C-alpha positions as a printed Julia matrix, in Angstrom:
97×3 Matrix{Float64}:
 69.65  86.12  75.23
 70.92  82.91  73.83
 71.19  82.09  70.25
 69.18  79.03  70.64
 66.31  81.16  71.73
 66.66  83.74  69.31
 66.89  81.0   66.36
 63.95  79.06  67.94
 61.66  81.99  67.93
 62.63  83.19  64.35
 64.34  86.39  65.6
 67.53  87.66  64.13
 70.07  88.18  66.94
 70.46  91.79  65.42
 67.95  94.76  64.89
 70.11  96.43  62.4
 72.49  95.8   59.67
 75.29  97.27  62.06
 74.07  94.99  64.91
 74.14  91.93  62.52
 77.79  92.79  61.53
 78.93  93.55  64.89
 77.25  90.18  66.14
 78.97  88.34  63.27
 82.15  89.92  64.23
 82.07  89.3   67.89
 80.9   85.65  67.67
 82.51  84.12  64.48
 86.02  83.99  63.2
 86.49  85.19  59.7
 87.52  81.85  58.25
 84.29  80.29  59.72
 82.11  82.93  58.24
 83.79  82.62  54.82
 83.28  78.95  54.91
 79.83  79.33  56.05
 78.94  81.55  53.02
 80.46  78.94  50.8
 78.19  76.15  52.15
 75.07  78.38  51.55
 72.91  78.33  48.49
 74.39  80.62  46.06
 71.23  82.58  45.97
 71.77  83.87  49.42
 75.58  83.55  49.71
 76.55  85.78  46.86
 73.73  88.56  47.99
 75.42  88.38  51.62
 78.94  88.69  50.09
 78.2   91.44  48.02
 76.03  93.43  50.72
 78.54  92.76  53.66
 81.98  92.08  52.02
 81.52  94.71  49.09
 79.33  96.96  50.87
 76.9   97.25  48.16
 73.45  98.5   48.61
 70.34  96.31  47.95
 69.45  98.23  44.91
 73.11  97.89  43.5
 73.24  94.18  43.95
 69.77  93.7   42.3
 71.02  95.68  39.33
 74.33  93.64  39.06
 72.54  90.34  39.43
 69.54  91.23  37.28
 66.95  90.74  40.01
 64.19  92.6   41.57
 65.04  94.83  44.67
 62.45  92.97  46.63
 63.92  89.89  46.0
 67.4   90.95  47.08
 66.03  92.4   50.11
 64.38  89.33  50.93
 67.32  86.99  50.05
 69.27  89.17  52.49
 66.82  88.58  55.3
 66.45  84.77  54.56
 70.45  84.7   54.05
 71.12  86.16  57.3
 69.03  83.49  59.34
 70.59  80.64  57.0
 74.12  81.97  57.85
 73.52  81.91  61.55
 72.01  78.43  61.43
 75.05  77.44  59.23
 77.61  78.84  61.82
 75.99  77.38  64.7
 75.55  73.9   63.14
 79.52  73.88  62.02
 80.75  75.36  65.19
 81.72  78.35  63.69
 80.52  80.61  66.8
 83.2   81.64  69.34
 80.39  81.24  72.07
 76.58  80.3   72.46
 75.34  83.52  73.83
């Protein structure tokens, strides 16, 4: 399944957290991911960084940032979609499959 099709249909290319991480690692270079995170709205970028980079739970992130748990969970979902779009738009993907 191509990334284009998944993105157009609003489906994330990974069903679980581990799958999402595996997908990013398999399709993106580290510098591209770091650069893409820096271009995201900080609302999403910081949540993604803490969750994937620091391996913090959504609950811990919510407490650290003073946000509701439900808000952090939604920001993770939206942030993953935005990160994929950003990586694709800036050529940060190794391939388009």
